[in-house]
N, C-alpha and C positions, 0 to 999 in steps of 0.2 A: 197828351194821354192818349189821344186816338187820331190826331190829326195827321193825313197823308203828306199835306203841305210841309211838315216839320221834316219826316222822313225824305223827302225829293231834296231839300234844302241841306240837310246833313249829308247826304249821298253827293252832291255835287261838290261839298265843300272839304269832303273826304273827313268828316267828323264822325266820331261814334254817337250812335241814335241810342239812347237809354229810355227804355219803356219803364213806367211807372205803375208796378203791382197790375198790368192789364191781363184780361183773361188770355190764356195761352193760344187758342186758336186764332184769335183776331191779331194776336201779336206776331204769328207765323206769317200772316197776310202783309203784315208791314215789314217785316224783315226780307220776304220776298220782293215787296216793291222797292226796297232799297236795293236788293241785289240787281234788279232789273237797271235802276238808273245808274248804279255804279258800272255796269257792264256799257251802258252808254258812254260813260264819261271814260272808258278805257281800263278798268281795273276789275279784279276779283274781288268781291268783299270776302270777308272771312269773320271769324270770331272776335277778332280784334275791332270790329266796326260795330258790335252790338253790347249794351248792357242792360241789365234787368236789376230792378228794385223789387224784392222779395220780403213781405211782411212775414215775419218768422217769430214766434214765442216759444220760449224753451223753458221747462222747469223740472224739478227732479222728479214728479209724479204727473201723471196724465192728465189727471183731473183738474189740479190745478193750471196746467197749462192751457186746457180747454178754456177755464174760464178768463184766461189773460185774453185768450184769442176773442172771446165773446166782446171783450172790453173794446178790443180793437174796431169793432162797429161803431163805437162811440168816438173814437178819436181818429180813426182813419178814414172811414167810410162818410165822408163830409157831404156826400149828396142826401143823407138822410135828414140833414138839417139845413142845408143851405138854400137860399133863395136862387132861382133861376137868375135873376138879373144879376147877382153876384158872382155866379159860378160861369154863365156863358152871356155876358153882355152882347149888344148888337156889334158886330166886326170883331170879334173875338176869335170866331174860328169860321173858316172859309164855307162856303155853301156844301161842298163836296166832303168837307170834314163834318158837318152837319150832318148830312145824308147818311154818311157812315154811321155814325153815332146811332141814328134812328134805326138803322137798318140791324146792327150788331148787338143792341140792348133793349131788347123788348120787355123787359121786366118793368113792374110797375115804377120801382125807385130810381128813377133819371133826375139828373139834377134839375130838370124842369118840375119834379112831382116829388118834393120834399114831404116826407112822412111828419115832420113837425115844423110849422112856421114860426115859433116863438110866442111871446106874448106873456109869458109867466101867469098866467090865470087859469091853468089847467087844473082841474079835479084829479083827484087820486084815481079814479076810474080812467079817465082820459090819459093819463101818465103812463097806468098799466098797459093800455091798448099801444102807445107808443112804444113803450120797451118790447112788448111782444113783437111789434112790426120790426123793430129793429133785429132781434134775437132770430126772427124768421128767415132771416138772409144768412144765417150762419153755416147752415149745412151747406148752403150753396157755395159759399166763398170757400168753404173747407173741401168739398167735393172738386172744384174747379182748381185747387191750390192756388188761388189768390192771396190765401192766409193759411198759414202751416202753424200748427201748434201741438207741443207734446214733447215728450222725453226725446233726448239724442238720438236713440235708437229709433223713436217713430218719424223724426224730421228728416234725418238724414236721408232715407231712401224717397222721400219725398222730394227733396231738392235736387235729388238724383235725377228724378223724372223731368222736373224742369229744365235742367241742364242737359240732359238728353234730348229734349225737344227744341230748345232755343239754341242751345249752344254759345252762349254770351261770353265774350272775353272779361266782360266787366260785372260781378255780382256784388250788389250792397243789400243791407238787412235794415228793415224799417221795425222799430219796437215803437208803438205808438199807444196812445187811449189812457184812459184814468186807472192806471196802476200804480202800485207803492213803489217807493223808493227802493225797497228790500229786494221785491219779485224783478224790477227792473235791472237792477245792478247782479242778480242771481242770472236772469237770463242773457245780459251781456258777458257774464262770466262763463257761462255754458258754450254760449257761442263761440267765444274767442279759443277756449280750452279742447272743445269737442267738434261743433258745429263746422267750424272755419278750416281746420285742418282737413277732415274728411272731405269737403267740399273742393279743396285745393287738389287733393288725390283723385278725386273724380274728374276733375278738370283736365288733370294730367293724363289720365286715362282717356280721356276722349279728345285729346289732342287739342284743348282749346289754348289759344294764345291771346294775351292781353295786349293793349295797344304801346305798352312798354317793350313787349317782347317784338312785336312786328308793327308797323307803323301803318296806320290804317289808310289803304289805298295805294300800297305799295307794292301789289302784286299785279302785273300788268296782264291785260286782257287782249288778245288779237279781236281786231276788227272782225265782226261776224261771228267770233266763237260765241257758244252758248255758255253763260255762266252757271256756276254749280251753286245749289241751293244750301244756304248754311243751316237752316232750321231743318229738323228731322221729324214732319209731322206725324210720321208711320209710329213713331214712339209713344203718341198720344193714344194709339190704338192698339198698344203692345199687351199682351196678357199678364205683364208683371203686374203683381199687386201692390197698391199703395194704400 
């Protein structure tokens, strides 16, 4: 999720690196690291070298989609409930990856600080506090585009922002959490019929290529030539309203 070691390994192997719903700014840093390692290996990284997993919840009305998005905080934001020894046992991450996590995530809800450690004996008041703690992260996740929820008209311009910033050749969708089968099926239907076609059009407009269109690591880079960045962090600061 946040390991520079994985990025270096993928770049040296010329494998695509797929980020799992990480915040955009730290993800840009990892993209740039991959591009630097790729240059040392003698090739120019492109969109075909990168993928992104985007949590998206689509419904026929905005209010319902927002409710599904809140439930993702239970199903997808596992750090709310997982104990640190399960999430990051000794040796799981390198020291550099651990330092990076500490630097990039100053919020209280780190894997080492779950808001709920289980036990099953909580009072109603304690359960309400836990619920409020979970929901308190919703606006932050929404603002950072770590999770997008809404009608297709709401979702598509936000997906465009993600694609403009990260420029991945692989885009996957994550639908998780305690939601009903009816809501889940409708979400998948709208993703398939409205959101995915629009995302493909945006990808074509941005000139994004996937690993089947261009093999990762196949674009040579001369020794000493400076590589071009794949990510466009300036798009994060653009005035386009989302």
